[in-house]
N, C-alpha and C positions, 0 to 999 in steps of 0.2 A: 378739272374745274369745268363747271357747266356754263358755257358761254351763252350769250343771248341767242346767237344763231343756232346753236345746238338745241337750246331749249325750245325755240320756235319749231325746229324740224321735228323734235320728239312730240311736241304738242299737236302738230299737223298729222303725224302718223297715228297718234292716239285717236284723234277725231275721226280719221278714216276708218280705223279698225273697230271702233266702238259698236257700230250696228252689227258687225259680224261676230264680235266676241259673245254677244248674248243670243246667238242664233238658236240654241237649243231651247231657251226659255220662251223666245218669241214665236217659235214655230212648232209648238207641241203638236204631235200627231203627224207632222210632215217628215218624210224620210231625211235623215242626215245626208247632205250632199257635199262631197269632196271631189274636186276636179283633180285627176291624176296626171294631167299633162298639159302644160301651157309653156309659152316662151315670152320673155320680156326683153326689150332692147330700146335704146334711144340714142340719138346723136348727142354725145356729151364729150367734150374735149378731155375730161378726166378719164374716160373709158373708151378709147378709140376702137373702132372695128379692126379686125385682122386685115393685113394686107391682102388685096384681091377680093375682099368680101363685097357682096352685092345685096345689101339689105333692102327691103321694100322702102318705097318713098315715105310711107307713113310709119312713124314710130309706134311702139307698143309699150308704153311706160306702165309701171306697176299701178300707178294711181288710176289709170283708165281701167285696168283689170279689176281693181278693187270696186270701182263704181259698178261694173257689170256684175260682179259677184253679189254685191249688196242688192241690186235690182232684181236678181234672179234666185235668191235664196241659196247661194253656194257658200258654204261656211268656211272652207279652207281650200287651199290649192297647192299642188306640187309643181314647182317651176323647173323645167329642164333647161340646162345651159344651151343657148342657141348657137348655131354654128357660125354666126356672124363674128363672134369673138374668138372662135376656134378654141385654143387651150387656155385662154386668159379668162378666168372665172371671176375677176374682180368686180365687174358690174353686178353680176348676180349676187355675189357676197354682200355688196352694199345694200341691195334690196332686202336680203334676208336680215341684215342688221337693222334696217329701218322698220321692218314689219315682222318681227320674230314670231308673233302669235298666229299670223295668217298663212305663212308660207313655209314649206320645206323646199330645199334646193337639191338638185341632182347635177353634179359637176361633169366635166369632161377632162380626161387626161389623154396624152398622146400614147396610143397603144403600141407605137413603134419606138418608144423611148425606154431604154432599160431603167431609167430613174422613175418611171411611172408609178411603181408601188410606193415609193417614198413621197411622191407628189400627192398621191391619193391619201396617204396618212396625214399629210399636212392639211389638205383641204377638209378632211373629216374632222380634224381637231378644230378647224375654224368654223365648223357648223354644217357642212354639207352632209346630206343623208343618202348618199348613193352616187353611182357613177354610170355614165352611158357610153356605149360603144356602138359604132355603126359600120360594120364590115360590108362592103359593096359586094355585089354578085360576081363581078369580074375578078381578074387576077389581082387588082389593086386591094382587094379585101382578103387576100390569102394570109395576111398576118394573123387572122383569127386561129389559124392552124399552126402558127409559128412558136418558137421557143420562149417568147416573151409573155405568152398568155398564161401558162400555169402559175408563175410567181405572182402575176397581177391578180388572177382570180383567187389565189390563196390569201393574198393580202386583203382583198375585199371580204373574204370569209372571216379572216381574223378580226377585221374591223366591225363585222356584223352590220354592214350596210348593203342595201340591195344592188344588184347588178342589173342594169336596164339595157336591153338590146334592141336596136333598130336594125333589122336585117330582112332581106327577102326570104321567103319560105325555103327556097333551095339551099340557103346557108344553114338552116337549122340543124342538120345532122352534124355540122362541125362543132356545135355546142355540146353535143352529148358527152364526149370524153371529159370536158371541163366541168359539166354539171355532175357527172358521176364521181369525179375526183373531189368535189366540194358539195356533198349531199346536204349540208346544213345551210348553204348559201341561198338566199332568196334571189331568184332570177325573174325578171319581168320582161315579157316580149311585147314590144310596141306594135300597135295598129294591126293586130292579127297577122303580123309578118307580111303585110301587104299582099296577102294571098289572093290571086285572081279568082273570081267566083266560078269560072269555068275550068278550074284546075284542081279537081278533087285529089289528084295525086300529090300535089304540093301541099294542100291542106292536111294531108295525112302526116306530113312531117311535123306540123304544129300539133296535131292531135296526139302524136306519139310522145310528145313531151309531157302529157298529162300523167304519165306513170311516175314522174318525179314530183313529189309532194310539195316542193318549194318553188315550183315554176308557176307563175301567174301570167295572165294575158290581158292586155288592154283591147277592148272591143271597140276601138275608136276608128275614126276616118272611114266610116261606112260610105260616106258620100263619094270618096275617091275610088271605091271599089264598085259601086252600084252602077248599073246601066238603066235604072228606073228613077222616076222622080221621088222626091220626099214623100213618105218616110222610108224609102229604100227597102222595099219588101224583099228584094233578092239578097241584099246584104244582111238583112235581119235573118234570113234563112241560113246564112253561114254561121251566125252566132249560135244557132240551135245545137249543132253537133259539139261546139265548144262548151256550151252549157252542160250537155250530157256528159262529156268527158271530164271536164275540169270542175264542174259545179259552180254555182254563183259565188261561192266563197273564194274562188280563185280568178274571178273575172272582175274587171273594173272599167268604168266609162272614162271618157276624157273629151274635152272640147278641142284640144290642139289649137287653141287660140294663140296668135292671130292667123296662123296658116289657114285655118278653116274658113276665114272670112271670105275667101274667094268663092266659097260655095254657100255658106249659111251665116246669118248673124248669130252671135253668141246665144241669145235667148232661144233661138230655134233649135240649137244643138242641145241645150238643157232640156227643152221640151221633148226632143227625140227620145232621150233616155228616161225621162221622168214620166212621160205621158203616153208614148207610143210603145212598141214592143209588147203587145198585149199577151203574148205567150208566157211572159214572166209572171210568177206568183208574186204576191206582196212581199214575201220574205226574200225571194230572189232579187227583186228590184231594190230592196233596202240594202242588200249586200253589194250589188253592183254600183249603186249610187254613192255609198259611203263606207259600208262595213269592211269591204276588202281593202280599200285604200288605207283605212285606219289601222288595219292589221299590218300592212306593209310599211307604211310611213305614219306611225302613231302621232297624233296631235293631242295636246292637252285640252280636251273639250270638257 
């Protein structure tokens, strides 16, 4: 039964979504822009943060994100489960249910839980379009080489949802056996593996993954790597070998909102990828801004 409260909630969601749903017709000639990586969270007693979490003082609700998308011509967005909720994906699921045409969601499951494959299956049935793992560089991240990984990666492959990895570049060789065992699985490396600009030896670990045709890279968080002011020419230089090895069809941009707000406002991040990076051809820019994301996380546009 459609209650008054639910009707009002759905009407509000539709009102927010409407300017974005017609993006393609309103922006003929402009490159389709899909953000591949943001987080949302808010203080809500229905969706408590995980014990020990320390979220920022300012919430990042989806409605604020939608307003920024609308103001900056971003058509769709992939939301990554934020660590503040740890393995409880219920808040993000509520957002996906409220705005099903605007967002896809990437969940988290506990990689050290033997039941993680079943949990991933359940979350995929509920509507999630991928999973994210974050192995640390130190011994606490050695689970990526452990016995629970092969069945979890196989399940991800069976479900045909992307595997997203946030890991330092030194960890990337640990992914190779898992990638080779699941050649049809789409794997997305976040934030250029946080590879320091002065460590070409570590960058080589990322470049070596280009030989696997289903590995993609987010060229995001350039501000965190750069030692120069906007538009981060030194970090842009690191994108160039990635472009050469992977091609633009396997690279994607992201705002990493709201984490990025410590460095840049949302509009400036969009500008960085849409208007800077002059070494990109028109076709390469179109791929990075939207085409690659649309291949990995297809939206009904």
